[in-house]
C-alpha positions, 0 to 999 in steps of 0.5 A: 924800657919799662914798656918791655915789662908792660908788653910781657904783662899783656902777653901773659894775661892774654894766655887767659890762664891762672898761670898767666895771671900769676906770671903777669903779677910776678913781672909787675912785682919783680920785673921782666926780661926773664930770670937771672941765669947761673952764669949771670949771677957769677958776674963781678960787675956790681952794677949788673942786675943779676950781681949778688942775686939768685936764679929765681930773681928777675933779670929786668928790662928797665935797669937803673945805673945801680943795677937795681931793677926798675918795676911797675910795682915800684911806681905804684907804691912810691907815692908816700915816699916821693909824691906827697908834695905834688899836685895830683897824687894827693888827690888820688890818695885822698879819694881812695884812702890809700897811698898804694891805690894802684897797687891795691887795684892791680894785686887784688885783680888777680883773684877778683870774682864776680858771679855774673861775669867772666872772671878771667877777662876781669882779671886780665884787663884790670891787671894790664890796664891798671899797671899802665894807666894807673901806676905808670900814669901817676909816676909819669906826673911824679917825674915831671913834678920832680923836675919842677921841684929841682928847678924851684929849689935852684938846682936843675942838676939834682937828678944827675944832669939838667932836667933828667927827671923831666926827660924820665917823665917823657920816657915813661910816657912813651916807652922804648918802642915808639921809635924816634918818630912815634910811628910805633905807638907801644904799650904805654900812655903814648900808645893809648893816646894814639889808639883813643884818638882814632876811636874818637876822631881827635887825630892830628895836630890837636890830639892828646899826644901832639899837645902833650909832646909840645908841652913836654918840650916847652917844659924842658926848655923852660926848666933848662933856663930856670923858668920854673913857673912856666914849667908848671903851666906846661905840667898842667897841660900835660896832666890834662892831655894825659887824662883825655885818653882815660876819659875816652877809654871810660866813655868808649867802654861804657858804651860797649858794656851797655846792654841797651846799646845796639851793637855793643859787646853787651847788647841785650845781655843779662846775667851771667854776662859772656866773655866779650861783655865782661872784657868791655865791662872790665875795661870800662871799670879800669879806665873809670878807676883812673879818673874817679878822683878827678870827677865831682863827688856826684859824677864819681858816684854815678860812674862807680855805680854803673861800672864797678867790678862788683856790681850785679850788671854793667851800666844799670843806669844807662849810657846817658847818665854816665856820659853826662856825669863825666862831662859835668866835670870837664871844666874842673879837669881842664878838658874840653868836649872838642878835646875828647871828641866822640866815640865813632868808627870810620867817621860814623858816631855811635848812638848816644856817644856824640860830642858834648858842647862847652860849657857844660851846664851842671850844678857841680861842674866847677867842683874842684877835684881836690874837694871831690872826696864825698864819694870816696867811701862808697867808691872804696866799697865798690873798688873790686 
């Protein structure tokens, strides 16, 4: 039910007011579900989320068995305590030189300014997309890795019951609103993957959600039988499929925020850029920030220069350069051109957004993400 927090955050930033931004950050920090009432705090149930609290405290949507309110900020700041031994988090921490990189991004977004853009659109997009696609995204991987660690340690019951952590990973991926058949896509990673698959023509049995679900089910079964190595292979697939919608989002909004693209949100614009263009630019930067640590050093530098929230203009180097830079890192990221697809509408591919061809020829295509930290200082300088 952490997705109910995400739903409230989306609603609040959608108000496009300072008060809405403030409330969105409060929900991100303390949880949603409203505040504890006077009667709530009088409860004698020690596992109730309002027990021992005040009327200024959040009641919570996602509440742990202990009564503690689960928060997205808690996800964003759990890295050093829970994830330093995992595969993906150390790469992101090293790139940003910040264990709480997602929290830094989200909280700084609340006061972000750029004289050439509409600040409210930047703040709104960076808060809501940063929360879902940076903070929750990394925490989902944490839960899957935690389950594998339990398996490897010989205790698959370490998280309350068999593969509990693995199940939590999928719960945080899909959320409570997807329904048993996934027909309602919701506000978390499942919803993003469904939306981007439609944008990029990758819907069907081979889309990111279908492949991620298959890997999650296979990993669950392997951990149940203590086949830990096999679960590690499924984690690799999950990471790759969870990354594809982030790539698609970056490519979509790189196109939409490029003033040179006819029909984009920024067509023909120069500074100051209007609200629609600023929204696309902000979305492009937030999606890009979610994949930069997985790109090669040279690719990350190109993407940052073109989409950074602090830049004087979006996409100054043009779509082709950004698209090629991202595609050059596909082999190292474990994704394919077919898996990403091409940005389109009703089957008509937008100019310059066609599908690449595997393998991508690039001098830095095989650079391992863990070694791609040469651009970290430059990226950090342009972070917000």
